[in-house]
Each structure stands twice: as C-alpha cells, then as structure tokens.
VOKOLSE-60399 format. One record per residue (C-alpha): residue number from 1; x negated, y, z negated. Coordinates in nm, 2 decimals, padded with zeros to 4 digits. Each point is the difference from the previous one (the first is absolute). Layout:
N
- NUM	X	Y	Z;
...
***
This chain:
440
- 1	-01.80	00.83	00.98;
- 2	-00.18	00.26	-00.21;
- 3	00.24	00.18	-00.25;
- 4	-00.08	00.27	-00.28;
- 5	-00.08	-00.10	-00.31;
- 6	00.28	00.14	-00.26;
- 7	00.01	-00.10	-00.34;
- 8	00.29	-00.23	-00.06;
- 9	00.28	-00.03	-00.22;
- 10	-00.04	-00.15	-00.29;
- 11	00.30	-00.25	00.03;
- 12	00.14	00.17	-00.39;
- 13	00.30	00.19	-00.07;
- 14	-00.21	00.28	00.16;
- 15	00.04	-00.12	00.39;
- 16	00.37	-00.02	-00.07;
- 17	00.03	00.35	-00.14;
- 18	-00.25	00.21	00.25;
- 19	-00.03	00.34	-00.07;
- 20	00.09	00.16	00.35;
- 21	00.12	-00.22	00.35;
- 22	-00.20	00.05	00.35;
- 23	00.01	00.28	00.12;
- 24	00.22	-00.09	00.29;
- 25	00.18	00.25	00.24;
- 26	00.36	00.03	-00.05;
- 27	00.24	-00.09	00.31;
- 28	00.36	00.07	00.13;
- 29	00.24	-00.27	-00.07;
- 30	00.08	00.01	00.35;
- 31	-00.34	-00.11	00.11;
- 32	-00.10	-00.36	00.17;
- 33	-00.31	-00.15	-00.07;
- 34	-00.20	-00.14	00.27;
- 35	00.02	-00.34	-00.11;
- 36	-00.20	-00.34	00.06;
- 37	00.03	-00.34	-00.08;
- 38	-00.26	-00.27	-00.09;
- 39	00.13	-00.33	00.02;
- 40	00.35	-00.02	00.13;
- 41	00.11	-00.36	-00.15;
- 42	00.34	00.00	-00.16;
- 43	-00.13	00.16	-00.37;
- 44	-00.19	00.29	00.20;
- 45	00.30	00.11	00.22;
- 46	00.27	00.00	-00.32;
- 47	-00.18	00.26	-00.12;
- 48	00.01	00.16	00.35;
- 49	00.31	-00.01	00.02;
- 50	00.08	00.17	-00.36;
- 51	-00.26	00.23	00.13;
- 52	00.22	00.11	00.35;
- 53	00.33	-00.02	-00.21;
- 54	-00.09	00.27	-00.20;
- 55	-00.03	00.22	00.33;
- 56	-00.37	00.17	-00.07;
- 57	-00.20	-00.28	00.24;
- 58	-00.07	00.00	00.33;
- 59	-00.19	-00.32	00.11;
- 60	-00.30	00.05	00.21;
- 61	-00.17	-00.34	-00.03;
- 62	00.06	-00.34	-00.13;
- 63	-00.35	-00.25	-00.02;
- 64	-00.05	-00.34	-00.07;
- 65	-00.21	-00.30	00.07;
- 66	00.33	-00.18	00.16;
- 67	00.13	00.15	00.36;
- 68	00.33	-00.21	-00.01;
- 69	00.11	00.18	-00.32;
- 70	-00.13	00.36	00.13;
- 71	00.22	-00.01	00.35;
- 72	00.34	-00.11	-00.22;
- 73	-00.07	00.23	-00.31;
- 74	-00.08	00.28	00.22;
- 75	00.34	-00.03	00.17;
- 76	00.18	-00.04	-00.33;
- 77	-00.16	00.33	-00.07;
- 78	00.11	00.16	00.31;
- 79	00.34	-00.12	-00.11;
- 80	00.01	00.15	-00.25;
- 81	-00.14	00.31	-00.03;
- 82	-00.05	00.08	00.36;
- 83	-00.38	00.01	-00.01;
- 84	-00.20	-00.18	00.21;
- 85	-00.33	-00.05	-00.17;
- 86	-00.31	-00.14	00.19;
- 87	-00.17	-00.35	-00.17;
- 88	-00.32	-00.10	-00.05;
- 89	-00.18	-00.30	-00.07;
- 90	-00.28	00.17	-00.19;
- 91	00.03	00.27	-00.27;
- 92	-00.36	00.21	00.01;
- 93	00.17	00.04	00.41;
- 94	00.34	00.09	-00.19;
- 95	-00.17	00.28	-00.16;
- 96	-00.22	00.09	00.28;
- 97	00.29	00.12	00.21;
- 98	00.31	00.07	-00.24;
- 99	00.07	00.28	-00.19;
- 100	00.12	-00.16	-00.27;
- 101	00.12	00.17	-00.35;
- 102	00.15	-00.28	-00.16;
- 103	-00.20	-00.36	-00.03;
- 104	00.23	-00.29	-00.10;
- 105	-00.17	-00.29	-00.04;
- 106	00.08	-00.36	-00.07;
- 107	-00.21	-00.27	00.14;
- 108	-00.15	-00.30	-00.20;
- 109	-00.21	00.12	-00.34;
- 110	-00.37	-00.03	00.15;
- 111	00.14	00.28	00.25;
- 112	00.09	00.26	-00.23;
- 113	-00.28	00.13	-00.09;
- 114	-00.15	00.11	00.32;
- 115	00.38	00.05	00.18;
- 116	-00.02	00.25	-00.32;
- 117	-00.33	00.18	00.02;
- 118	00.07	00.02	00.40;
- 119	00.30	00.16	-00.06;
- 120	-00.12	00.24	-00.30;
- 121	-00.36	00.11	00.28;
- 122	00.28	00.10	00.24;
- 123	00.19	00.22	-00.22;
- 124	00.34	-00.21	-00.06;
- 125	00.17	-00.05	-00.33;
- 126	00.08	-00.36	-00.09;
- 127	00.22	-00.22	-00.08;
- 128	-00.16	-00.33	-00.08;
- 129	00.13	-00.37	-00.14;
- 130	-00.15	-00.07	-00.29;
- 131	-00.25	-00.18	-00.09;
- 132	-00.21	00.38	00.09;
- 133	-00.33	-00.31	00.08;
- 134	-00.05	-00.38	00.09;
- 135	-00.33	00.13	-00.29;
- 136	-00.02	00.25	-00.29;
- 137	-00.29	00.18	00.21;
- 138	00.24	00.05	00.30;
- 139	00.27	00.18	-00.23;
- 140	-00.25	00.15	-00.18;
- 141	-00.08	00.18	00.35;
- 142	00.36	00.09	00.10;
- 143	00.03	00.18	-00.34;
- 144	-00.33	00.17	00.07;
- 145	00.09	00.07	00.36;
- 146	00.33	00.18	-00.05;
- 147	-00.12	00.21	-00.30;
- 148	-00.32	00.17	00.26;
- 149	00.25	00.03	00.26;
- 150	00.33	00.12	-00.21;
- 151	00.16	-00.18	00.17;
- 152	00.38	-00.23	-00.19;
- 153	-00.04	-00.37	00.01;
- 154	00.33	-00.16	-00.11;
- 155	-00.03	-00.41	-00.08;
- 156	00.35	-00.21	00.01;
- 157	00.04	-00.03	-00.34;
- 158	00.42	00.04	00.07;
- 159	00.04	-00.13	-00.35;
- 160	-00.15	00.39	-00.19;
- 161	00.38	00.12	00.22;
- 162	00.25	-00.24	-00.07;
- 163	00.25	00.15	-00.18;
- 164	00.06	-00.30	-00.27;
- 165	-00.40	-00.01	-00.01;
- 166	00.00	00.35	-00.04;
- 167	00.29	-00.03	-00.30;
- 168	-00.23	-00.29	-00.17;
- 169	-00.31	00.18	-00.04;
- 170	00.21	00.30	-00.18;
- 171	00.14	-00.25	-00.22;
- 172	-00.30	-00.14	-00.11;
- 173	-00.19	00.32	00.00;
- 174	00.29	00.16	-00.24;
- 175	-00.13	-00.29	-00.19;
- 176	00.34	-00.27	00.00;
- 177	-00.18	-00.30	-00.01;
- 178	-00.22	00.12	-00.28;
- 179	-00.41	00.01	-00.03;
- 180	-00.10	-00.26	00.30;
- 181	-00.29	-00.26	-00.05;
- 182	00.05	-00.19	00.26;
- 183	00.12	00.00	00.40;
- 184	00.03	-00.32	00.18;
- 185	00.03	00.06	00.39;
- 186	00.07	-00.27	00.22;
- 187	00.09	-00.16	00.35;
- 188	00.18	-00.41	00.00;
- 189	00.05	-00.17	00.29;
- 190	00.08	-00.29	00.13;
- 191	-00.25	-00.25	00.20;
- 192	-00.19	-00.32	00.03;
- 193	-00.31	-00.17	00.13;
- 194	-00.10	00.18	00.32;
- 195	-00.08	-00.20	00.32;
- 196	-00.28	00.14	00.28;
- 197	00.09	00.18	00.28;
- 198	-00.17	-00.07	00.37;
- 199	-00.22	00.30	00.08;
- 200	00.06	00.05	00.35;
- 201	-00.07	00.31	00.26;
- 202	00.13	00.32	-00.06;
- 203	00.33	00.10	00.21;
- 204	-00.11	00.26	00.28;
- 205	00.24	00.27	-00.13;
- 206	-00.25	-00.02	-00.30;
- 207	-00.36	00.20	-00.04;
- 208	-00.09	-00.31	-00.23;
- 209	-00.38	00.15	-00.05;
- 210	00.12	00.40	-00.07;
- 211	00.24	-00.21	-00.28;
- 212	-00.24	-00.11	-00.16;
- 213	-00.23	00.31	00.02;
- 214	-00.24	00.05	-00.28;
- 215	00.12	-00.35	-00.16;
- 216	-00.17	-00.34	00.09;
- 217	00.09	-00.12	00.34;
- 218	00.20	-00.31	-00.11;
- 219	00.20	-00.23	00.26;
- 220	00.36	00.13	00.09;
- 221	00.32	-00.17	-00.17;
- 222	00.32	00.08	00.05;
- 223	-00.02	-00.03	-00.42;
- 224	-00.17	00.32	-00.02;
- 225	00.21	00.21	00.29;
- 226	00.29	00.13	-00.01;
- 227	00.03	00.08	-00.38;
- 228	-00.21	-00.27	-00.21;
- 229	-00.35	00.18	00.01;
- 230	00.06	00.07	-00.35;
- 231	-00.06	-00.34	-00.14;
- 232	-00.33	-00.02	00.19;
- 233	-00.32	00.16	-00.22;
- 234	-00.17	00.14	00.32;
- 235	00.29	00.22	00.08;
- 236	00.20	00.08	-00.34;
- 237	-00.05	-00.10	-00.40;
- 238	00.33	-00.19	-00.04;
- 239	00.30	-00.01	-00.18;
- 240	-00.18	00.23	-00.29;
- 241	-00.16	00.26	00.33;
- 242	00.36	-00.05	00.11;
- 243	00.27	00.03	-00.29;
- 244	-00.23	00.08	-00.28;
- 245	-00.04	00.36	00.10;
- 246	00.32	00.09	-00.05;
- 247	00.08	-00.16	-00.29;
- 248	-00.38	00.08	-00.15;
- 249	00.05	00.38	00.11;
- 250	00.41	-00.01	-00.19;
- 251	-00.25	-00.05	-00.30;
- 252	-00.19	00.29	00.08;
- 253	00.25	00.26	00.06;
- 254	00.15	-00.14	-00.35;
- 255	-00.34	00.07	-00.20;
- 256	-00.11	00.27	00.18;
- 257	-00.28	-00.12	00.24;
- 258	-00.21	-00.16	-00.31;
- 259	-00.24	-00.23	00.12;
- 260	-00.07	-00.29	-00.17;
- 261	-00.35	-00.09	-00.18;
- 262	-00.03	-00.32	00.14;
- 263	00.15	-00.25	00.27;
- 264	00.00	-00.44	00.02;
- 265	00.17	-00.20	00.27;
- 266	00.02	-00.39	00.05;
- 267	00.16	-00.15	00.31;
- 268	00.01	-00.24	00.23;
- 269	00.20	-00.24	00.24;
- 270	00.06	-00.36	-00.14;
- 271	00.35	00.03	00.15;
- 272	-00.12	00.08	00.33;
- 273	-00.26	-00.15	00.01;
- 274	-00.37	00.06	00.08;
- 275	-00.03	00.26	00.31;
- 276	-00.06	-00.10	00.33;
- 277	-00.20	00.17	00.28;
- 278	-00.22	-00.19	00.29;
- 279	00.04	-00.01	00.37;
- 280	00.36	-00.16	00.02;
- 281	00.18	00.11	-00.26;
- 282	00.03	00.20	-00.30;
- 283	00.24	00.09	-00.31;
- 284	00.01	00.33	-00.22;
- 285	-00.30	00.06	-00.25;
- 286	00.20	00.23	-00.32;
- 287	00.13	-00.15	-00.30;
- 288	00.28	-00.20	-00.04;
- 289	00.01	00.16	-00.38;
- 290	-00.12	00.28	-00.14;
- 291	-00.08	00.17	-00.35;
- 292	-00.18	00.30	-00.08;
- 293	-00.04	00.15	-00.34;
- 294	-00.08	00.40	-00.06;
- 295	-00.09	00.13	-00.31;
- 296	00.09	00.33	-00.11;
- 297	-00.05	00.22	-00.31;
- 298	00.31	-00.04	-00.09;
- 299	00.23	-00.27	00.20;
- 300	-00.09	-00.32	00.14;
- 301	00.09	-00.05	00.38;
- 302	00.05	-00.34	00.14;
- 303	00.09	-00.06	00.38;
- 304	00.07	-00.34	00.15;
- 305	00.19	-00.16	00.30;
- 306	00.01	-00.42	00.09;
- 307	00.13	-00.04	00.35;
- 308	00.16	-00.34	-00.14;
- 309	00.28	-00.10	-00.22;
- 310	00.25	00.27	00.08;
- 311	00.19	00.25	-00.27;
- 312	00.03	-00.30	-00.21;
- 313	00.19	00.05	-00.35;
- 314	-00.17	00.37	-00.03;
- 315	00.26	00.33	00.08;
- 316	-00.12	00.10	00.30;
- 317	-00.33	-00.09	00.26;
- 318	-00.15	00.40	00.02;
- 319	-00.07	00.31	-00.15;
- 320	-00.16	00.11	-00.31;
- 321	00.12	-00.07	-00.41;
- 322	-00.11	00.22	-00.28;
- 323	00.00	-00.13	-00.32;
- 324	00.06	00.29	-00.25;
- 325	00.09	00.03	-00.37;
- 326	00.35	00.09	00.05;
- 327	00.01	-00.29	00.30;
- 328	-00.04	-00.12	00.33;
- 329	00.05	00.22	00.32;
- 330	-00.06	-00.17	00.33;
- 331	00.01	00.19	00.34;
- 332	00.02	-00.18	00.34;
- 333	00.13	-00.04	00.34;
- 334	00.34	-00.01	00.11;
- 335	00.13	-00.11	-00.39;
- 336	-00.09	00.39	-00.10;
- 337	-00.11	00.04	-00.34;
- 338	00.15	-00.20	-00.34;
- 339	-00.13	00.11	-00.37;
- 340	00.04	-00.28	-00.29;
- 341	00.02	00.13	-00.29;
- 342	-00.20	-00.14	-00.27;
- 343	00.32	00.04	-00.26;
- 344	00.26	-00.25	00.11;
- 345	00.28	00.21	-00.12;
- 346	-00.10	00.27	00.29;
- 347	00.14	-00.06	00.30;
- 348	-00.23	-00.02	00.34;
- 349	-00.04	00.25	00.23;
- 350	-00.05	00.00	00.36;
- 351	00.01	00.16	00.30;
- 352	00.06	-00.10	00.37;
- 353	-00.26	-00.01	00.29;
- 354	00.08	00.32	00.21;
- 355	-00.18	-00.14	00.36;
- 356	-00.04	00.12	00.34;
- 357	00.14	-00.32	00.20;
- 358	-00.02	-00.20	00.22;
- 359	-00.39	-00.05	-00.12;
- 360	00.12	00.07	-00.37;
- 361	-00.26	00.28	-00.07;
- 362	-00.06	00.37	00.00;
- 363	-00.19	00.17	00.31;
- 364	00.22	00.24	00.02;
- 365	-00.04	00.18	-00.28;
- 366	-00.34	-00.08	00.00;
- 367	-00.06	00.14	00.39;
- 368	00.23	00.31	-00.13;
- 369	-00.23	00.05	-00.26;
- 370	-00.34	-00.02	00.24;
- 371	00.09	00.27	00.18;
- 372	00.17	00.23	-00.28;
- 373	-00.37	-00.01	-00.15;
- 374	-00.19	00.12	00.32;
- 375	00.28	00.23	00.06;
- 376	-00.05	00.17	-00.38;
- 377	-00.36	-00.09	-00.07;
- 378	00.08	-00.23	-00.29;
- 379	-00.10	-00.33	-00.08;
- 380	00.23	-00.31	00.12;
- 381	00.12	-00.24	-00.25;
- 382	-00.23	-00.28	00.13;
- 383	-00.30	00.19	00.11;
- 384	-00.34	-00.15	00.06;
- 385	-00.09	00.06	-00.38;
- 386	00.29	-00.23	-00.08;
- 387	-00.06	-00.29	00.32;
- 388	-00.35	-00.02	-00.08;
- 389	00.05	-00.07	-00.34;
- 390	00.25	-00.24	00.04;
- 391	-00.23	-00.18	00.27;
- 392	-00.32	00.05	-00.21;
- 393	00.19	-00.21	-00.27;
- 394	00.13	-00.30	00.24;
- 395	-00.37	-00.03	00.10;
- 396	-00.18	-00.02	-00.30;
- 397	00.26	-00.30	-00.09;
- 398	-00.10	-00.19	00.34;
- 399	-00.40	00.11	-00.05;
- 400	00.04	-00.14	-00.36;
- 401	00.17	-00.33	00.09;
- 402	-00.30	-00.04	00.25;
- 403	-00.25	00.07	-00.23;
- 404	00.14	-00.24	-00.24;
- 405	-00.04	00.27	-00.31;
- 406	00.14	00.30	-00.13;
- 407	-00.17	00.37	00.17;
- 408	00.05	00.33	-00.20;
- 409	00.13	00.32	00.17;
- 410	-00.13	00.32	00.00;
- 411	00.20	00.19	00.12;
- 412	-00.15	00.36	00.03;
- 413	-00.29	-00.17	00.14;
- 414	00.19	-00.20	00.23;
- 415	-00.28	-00.31	-00.06;
- 416	00.06	-00.35	-00.24;
- 417	-00.23	00.07	-00.29;
- 418	-00.32	-00.21	-00.02;
- 419	00.09	-00.28	00.29;
- 420	-00.25	00.07	00.30;
- 421	00.16	-00.29	00.19;
- 422	00.36	00.13	-00.08;
- 423	-00.02	00.31	00.14;
- 424	-00.19	-00.15	00.33;
- 425	00.37	-00.13	00.02;
- 426	00.18	00.36	00.04;
- 427	-00.13	00.04	00.38;
- 428	-00.02	-00.31	00.27;
- 429	-00.19	-00.08	00.30;
- 430	00.11	00.13	00.24;
- 431	00.05	-00.18	00.39;
- 432	-00.28	00.20	00.25;
- 433	00.06	00.23	00.17;
- 434	00.24	00.10	-00.26;
- 435	-00.16	00.25	-00.32;
- 436	00.12	00.00	-00.35;
- 437	00.07	00.33	-00.15;
- 438	-00.24	00.20	-00.15;
- 439	00.08	00.27	-00.22;
- 440	-00.29	00.26	00.02;
***
C-alpha cells in the first residue's frame, strides 16, 4: 500500500511537543461516530463497550476471522446499544462497504499495520492496540500514513492517562526522586517447562488462512487461538512486545520522549525448553526470560522479564523503578506508586491505584480523550508518535536479541547505524498475496 513520504518525528523531546496539532475538524459532542471494530475478541469488545458507554458511538460493523465470535458479539452490541452491526470476515470488504469514521483495531499484532493503513485510507480515525506494528517498518508506515492523511491514531497505552500514573509522573518530573540515573522496567510471572501441544484442524468457525494473513501459514494449534498468539513470534513479539511497550512508554513519558543511543538484549528459553514446530505438535517460541539495556545520554534504562520464579522476595512483580539521588520511586499497576526516600528518616510516600474494574485498566479515560482530540483538533495523550516510539524500543530489543549484538539507533533517520543486516530486520517478508506496506 503506497504512502506519501513524510518526514518522521525524531523521537526526541521535540516529538512530545509538537508546535501545532493536526487540522482535524471539530465535531459536536452530541455526535455519534460510525464505528467499526476489527478484531472482535475479548479485548476488542472491552474497548467497544467503553466506546458505547460513552454515548458517542454508533456501531456499524464488526470484523473477525472467527464467525462464532462475530455472531455472539453482534448480539451483545445490539443488546447494549440497540445498534445492529453488520458482520465481516475480511476487513477489506468492511471498508469497501461501510462509511466508517472510527476504526477500533484489536487484532493480533501481525495484523495491526495493515488494518490501520486500510482504515486511514478509508478516512477513519483509529484507536489501535499496542504495539503499532509487528516490525518497526510497519509502525513507520502507520505513522507516515496518519500524518499524510491527517487522521488521528490513539494507541492503547491506557497508563498514559490513569490517575496514579499521571500523579506519579508529576512527582518525578517535579524532582521528587531527584536526578534519575537508572530506570528498571520489569514483569515477572510463574511458569515452567513447556510441553508441546498437538496440532489439529482449525475449527469450522475459524478462517485460519486469514488469521495467519501476511505471517507464515503455520499449523493450527489451540494454544495460538484464542488468546495465545503473543508468545508465537510469527504473530507477536513475546513479553517485551506486549507488556514491555507499556512500561517502556512510562520511561519515555518521564524522559520527555528521549531516544536511546544504543540497545542490547539477551534472552532465551532455558526453563520453557527448546521451541518445537512440526507437522504433529508445537510450542510457543518467545523467550521465557529476556533483558534489554537502553543507553541514553544521561541515564540507563533496563527491561527484564521472566516467566518463572514468580515475585519471590521482590516487592512487586510489575512496573518501573526510577532510581534517583533522593530515593527510589516505583510505579506499578494495582499497587499504585510508592517513593522510598534515600534518607531513612523520611517517610515513605504512597498513592493507591485508581483503576477501572473489572479489568483494572483505564480504557474509559483513554477513549474519552480520543473523542476529545477528534472534536477539538488537539493531540490525544497516546497518539501515534508516542505509540510508535514505545513500539520501536520494544522491537529494537527483540532485534538485538535475535542478532546477538548491540545496535545503535538513529531516531531522526529511523535507521540502525552502520549495520545492513540489522536494518534488513526492520521489515520482514510477507506471505503471498499480502504486500508489505511501502512508504513512498
């Protein structure tokens, strides 16, 4: 899909302070936006429910490769809103037949870019789940297309707007922890050795060829669908490409969108075991643990995850630690944020989390911000420039791990410095007849 070439934002502090917002028409707050959901699974429906609850959504279409989900979720939409959405198995047909003003995209990661590009080309604003691409080149294409078409893209980084994240960032930016020299981002869980799961014929309700789309056509396995795709590297980028995008974004938010000079990552599957893929059975193939180091001009940031051992003696299993001259600041999920002063005579400062239940996220606030941005012509809090940079850092970590060496990143040029092999990995070959998006 050709896209007009536009200059990319450099991913530095300037990226966070655009001189002007996109020229998007203002709309009445009483307006209902013709909305389509692409990827009508559990998370997509969570987003759509919040959109409907806000009172400015008319659901015109649902799209999914699983016909059972389509029928069940279309009935739920009618029950909740009175809308009667048409159902589609192919997003291209949806955009040919429907007049869509907002597209919500919650497909597996390897579909995000093609879905978003089709929506933008159709004139829709986009609410897209992170990451913004399965490869950096895909994310670059979405960024360029949204700028060229003057369409808003809000990325599902709901921690950008959660109350305790907002107050925590104010505490940090006001110097509460002093000068920060090290940021540690992490997610830890429990697990063990992984046994292969037998392959099988896809269920009759599932279009498996369309599910795989531009990715390799691997055998169907119930471990992939529904819900397990994130740990199969054909479709996603493991824990760093999932949870890592959220916490990398918290670090980028604090640092005013600085870009790292270099990235180095290692990881593997010593506990889960060697990945298996053959005609009879398969396992996941994402690393069961991974560390990544991001070197910035004035601080170092690290990412780590492990799918074994659990929380253990650590105070929490998820979030970011900011280590500063005045103490240690932790911002997490359900445990809010806490500041531990370096001076033991001073009191610990804590704020509880403020979350939207039952899922513990702040989709309601993020979607309301998206509509506000459309109506006022302002930037949403997690727009494509923000989502693209967080995605890029996560994918650079995966790229470094696969290469087995560090990479130096030029944010302005959107290229890896002096490494043709690494730059070749910013893209990947698509399965026919799908074509990788070009920026031209």
